[in-house]
N, C-alpha and C positions, 0 to 999 in steps of 0.2 A: 509427575507433571508432564503434560504433552506440550512440546515445543512446536510453534507454527511460525513460518517465515514467509512474509510477503516479499516478492521479488519483482522489481521493475528495472528499467534501464538507469534512470537518473536518481532514483530514490529521493525525489524531491516533492512529489505530489501524490499520485495514485497509491503507491505503497505506503506512503506516510499516513494518508487518510485511512487506508485499510488497517494499519497498525493501531491508530487511535480508536477507530470504530470497534475493532475486535477486542481491544482492551475493556471497552464499555459493554459490549454485547455478550461475549463468551464468559463463562464462569471463571473467575480469577483463581479459584482453588483447583482448577483442572488444566488451565492453559497458560503458557508463557508465550508472549507475542513479541515478534521481532519483524523488522523490515530491512531490506538492503537493496543495493543496486549493482549492476554490472559496470556502470560508469557514474558513481555517485557525484553529486554536486552540492546542492544546498536544499534546505526545506523552503518550498515556495511559500512566500508571504500570503498569497491569496488562499492557499490551502489552509494555512494557520487561521486566516480570517473566517472562512466559511465553516471550518470545524468549530471555532469559537462560537459561531452563531447557534450551534446546537449544544453548547455547553461542554464541548470536548477541547481541551487545551493540548495542542501538539507543539507549542512553541519551544519546549525543552527537548524535543526529539532532534536528532541530528542525522544527516545523510551518512550512510555507512556502505562500504564496499562489501560485496558478498564474501570476499576472502576473509573477512573478520570472523566468519562463522564456519570456516573450513574445519572439518573434524567433528563438528557438532552433529548429533543425530537429531533429526526433526521427525515429528509425527506427520506433519504436512508442510509442504512447500507449494505455495500458491503464487503463480506468475499472474501479473495483472496487466501485462502489455505483451504484444506479439514479439517484440525484439528480445525481451528478456526470456521468453519461452525458447526462442531459436538459440540464444547464447547461454542457456542455463549451464552452469558449471557442472562437470562430471560428478563432483563429489556430492551433489544433491541426490545421487542414486541411493543415499542412505535414508531417504525419506520414505515412510510407509505409504503416504499418499502424495501424489504429484497432481496438483489440480491447475487448471488455467481458465481464466475468464478475462478476455480482452476488454478493458474499459478504454473509452476514448481519452486522449491526452488533453486535459483542460487548457494548459497554455496554448496549445496549437489551435484549439477551438476558439480561444479568446483573442488570438492575435489580431484579428480584424475588427474587434469590438470598438465601438465609437465612445463608449463611456465605461467607467470602472464598474458601474452596476450591471451593464451588459456583460462584461467580462466575467463578473462573479456568478452570473446566472449559469454559465457553462461549468464552473467549478461546483456549484450546488447540484447541478444535475448529475454530474459524475459521483459526487459525494453520496447522494441518495441512492444511485445505482449500486454503489459498493455496499451501502448499508443493507439494502434489499438482498443482495447476494449473500451477505454474512448472516443475516436473519434467517435465511432459508438453507444455509449450508448444514449438511448432516455430517457431523464428525463423530 
């Protein structure tokens, strides 16, 4: 079984959405999917909401520190933000593949939104970009 880790700074939004999407898109009999952050916090309620809109429930996922995975061997570690790429822990050297795709931060994009619907539009855009990335990922 190949293990994949999605790494971001807060493990609250992008990496959580990537974890949920990957669990749906990638073959369950081939991959174990995880996400973590270098400074974990909480799972963003808006990320939960927009994932639910496409039938993926990430409400039971939790924000995890990358240290929880210390010592694990991964087939792929995928950073989804530039800060995580810069501060990627040294132990990730055990990964066969180290991939990076910087997705915009939905909470930062949504901070000046006038309505909840406008804010959710930013989350949906990033969710769909992550889905496209995963659907075209060659593992």
